[in-house]
Structures are given as C-alpha cells and as structure tokens.
C-alpha positions as CSV (number, residue, x, y, z in Angstrom):
1,X,118.5,18.4,45.6
2,X,116.8,15.1,44.8
3,X,113.3,15.2,43.3
4,X,111.0,12.3,43.6
5,X,107.4,12.2,42.3
6,X,105.0,9.5,43.3
7,X,101.5,9.2,41.8
8,X,98.7,6.9,42.5
9,X,95.2,6.6,44.0
10,X,95.7,9.3,46.6
11,X,92.7,11.1,48.1
12,X,94.2,14.5,47.3
13,X,97.5,16.0,46.1
14,X,100.1,16.7,48.8
15,X,103.6,18.1,48.5
16,X,106.1,17.4,51.2
17,X,109.5,19.0,51.2
18,X,112.1,17.1,53.2
19,X,115.2,19.3,53.8
20,X,118.3,19.0,55.9
21,X,118.2,22.7,56.5
22,X,115.9,25.5,55.2
23,X,118.4,27.0,52.8
24,X,118.0,29.4,49.8
25,X,117.2,26.5,47.4
26,X,114.4,25.2,49.6
27,X,113.0,28.7,50.2
28,X,112.9,29.3,46.4
29,X,110.9,26.1,46.0
30,X,108.5,27.2,48.7
31,X,108.2,30.7,47.2
32,X,107.3,29.1,43.8
33,X,104.7,26.9,45.4
34,X,103.2,29.8,47.3
35,X,103.1,31.9,44.2
36,X,101.2,29.3,42.2
37,X,98.6,28.8,45.0
38,X,98.2,32.4,46.1
39,X,95.1,34.3,44.9
40,X,94.1,38.0,44.8
41,X,90.5,39.2,44.7
42,X,89.8,42.4,42.8
43,X,86.9,44.2,41.3
44,X,86.0,45.8,38.0
45,X,82.6,46.9,36.6
46,X,80.6,45.2,39.3
47,X,82.4,41.8,38.7
48,X,84.7,40.0,41.1
49,X,88.0,38.8,39.5
50,X,90.4,36.2,41.0
51,X,94.0,36.9,40.0
52,X,97.4,35.3,40.7
53,X,99.8,37.8,42.3
54,X,102.2,37.3,39.4
55,X,99.5,38.8,37.1
56,X,99.9,42.1,38.9
57,X,102.5,44.5,37.5
58,X,102.1,47.1,40.2
59,X,99.6,48.5,42.8
60,X,98.8,52.1,43.5
61,X,96.7,53.9,46.1
62,X,94.7,56.9,44.8
63,X,92.2,58.8,46.9
64,X,92.0,56.1,49.5
65,X,91.4,53.3,47.0
66,X,93.9,50.6,45.9
67,X,94.2,49.7,42.3
68,X,95.9,46.7,40.7
69,X,97.5,47.1,37.3
70,X,97.9,44.0,35.1
71,X,99.4,44.0,31.6
72,X,96.0,44.9,30.1
73,X,93.6,46.1,32.7
74,X,93.1,48.0,36.0
75,X,91.1,46.6,38.9
76,X,90.3,47.8,42.3
77,X,91.4,45.9,45.4
78,X,89.7,45.8,48.8
79,X,93.1,45.6,50.5
80,X,95.4,48.4,51.4
81,X,98.9,48.7,50.0
82,X,100.3,47.8,53.4
83,X,98.2,44.6,53.5
84,X,99.3,43.7,49.9
85,X,102.9,44.3,50.7
86,X,102.8,42.2,53.8
87,X,101.0,39.4,52.2
88,X,102.8,39.2,48.9
89,X,106.3,40.6,49.7
90,X,107.7,37.1,49.3
91,X,106.3,37.0,45.8
92,X,108.1,40.1,44.6
93,X,105.8,42.9,45.8
94,X,107.9,45.8,47.2
95,X,107.2,49.4,48.1
96,X,108.7,52.0,45.7
97,X,106.8,55.0,47.0
98,X,104.3,56.1,49.6
99,X,101.5,55.1,47.3
100,X,103.0,52.4,45.1
101,X,104.1,48.8,45.1
102,X,105.8,47.1,42.2
103,X,106.1,43.4,41.4
104,X,109.8,42.8,40.8
105,X,109.1,40.0,38.4
106,X,107.6,42.6,36.0
107,X,110.7,45.0,36.1
108,X,112.4,45.3,32.7
109,X,115.0,48.0,33.3
110,X,116.1,50.7,35.7
111,X,117.5,54.2,35.1
112,X,119.0,56.6,37.6
113,X,117.2,59.9,38.0
114,X,118.2,63.2,39.8
115,X,117.7,63.3,43.5
116,X,118.6,59.6,44.0
117,X,115.4,58.4,42.4
118,X,115.1,55.5,39.9
119,X,112.9,55.2,36.9
120,X,111.5,51.6,36.6
121,X,110.4,50.5,33.1
122,X,108.2,47.5,33.3
123,X,108.3,44.7,30.8
124,X,105.0,46.1,29.3
125,X,106.7,49.5,28.7
126,X,105.0,51.3,31.5
127,X,107.2,53.6,33.7
128,X,107.2,54.2,37.4
129,X,109.5,56.2,39.7
130,X,110.9,54.8,42.9
131,X,111.3,57.6,45.4
132,X,114.7,58.0,47.0
133,X,113.4,56.7,50.4
134,X,112.7,53.3,48.8
135,X,115.6,53.0,46.4
136,X,117.9,51.2,48.8
137,X,115.4,48.4,49.4
138,X,114.7,48.1,45.7
139,X,118.5,47.7,45.0
140,X,118.8,45.2,47.8
141,X,115.9,43.1,46.5
142,X,117.3,43.1,43.0
143,X,120.8,42.2,44.2
144,X,122.4,45.4,43.0
145,X,124.2,46.2,46.3
146,X,127.5,44.7,47.2
C-alpha cells in the first residue's frame, strides 16, 4: 500500500482512500478512521460526557438502563445494547450475554469455564463471563476458530 500525504492551504481536511479492491488492508484503515471519529454520548451526575468508543471496556443493561464502563468510571447511555452493538460492532463491540457487550480491544485473557462458558479478563483486571450462546461468535471475532 502506498501512502501519500499532501498538505497546503485547503479549506478543510479530507481523506481519500483509492483502492483497487476493498480488501482487508483497506477495511482495516477504514475501521481505524471510523474509530477515531466516532463519538458516544453518555451521562453521569447530571453532566453529558462525550467518549470515544475505544474508551468503553464493556456495556451492560440493568433494569432497562444501559451503562458504559470505562477504565475508571461508569456512565449511563441513552442507547440500548442492540443499538450500541449495531453502531459499534465494527469497532470491537460484540455481545457476550443477553445483557452485556464487550469491547474486544480491552480483552486481556480468556479462560474456559464449565458449561461451555468463557471467563473474560479485561486489561484493567475486571472479569466478565461470556454465556455459551455467544462463545462461538467471541471465538470467531478473536480468530480462535480454525
């Protein structure tokens, strides 16, 4: 892949990706660009916070409310888990249970549990459990299946 950067007195920044075919390399570049420009709005203590999706370690639905967990705080989202999954799946958000999503970029390690479940230890030390219904997809996304 050739990379060319031009700078000058342009009205605004613009990125153009010329590709012979939309292969994995181009898709990775696009995902990185989307990740850096995507924003999530969340709430805590009457304040509105704007986050990048990669700041979120995982999301959980409790009593009809959706919470976003970062490395150091918990915020409430106005979006459902399904909406978060749909919007940010390309940025690493996948379902691991009926009421949880995890950001794959925050996964540190995995451990098999009884009943085909997997314990996920995040890089910050927090632990989650992927239910057996979602384990196959988790393994696929992490490239653990042959």
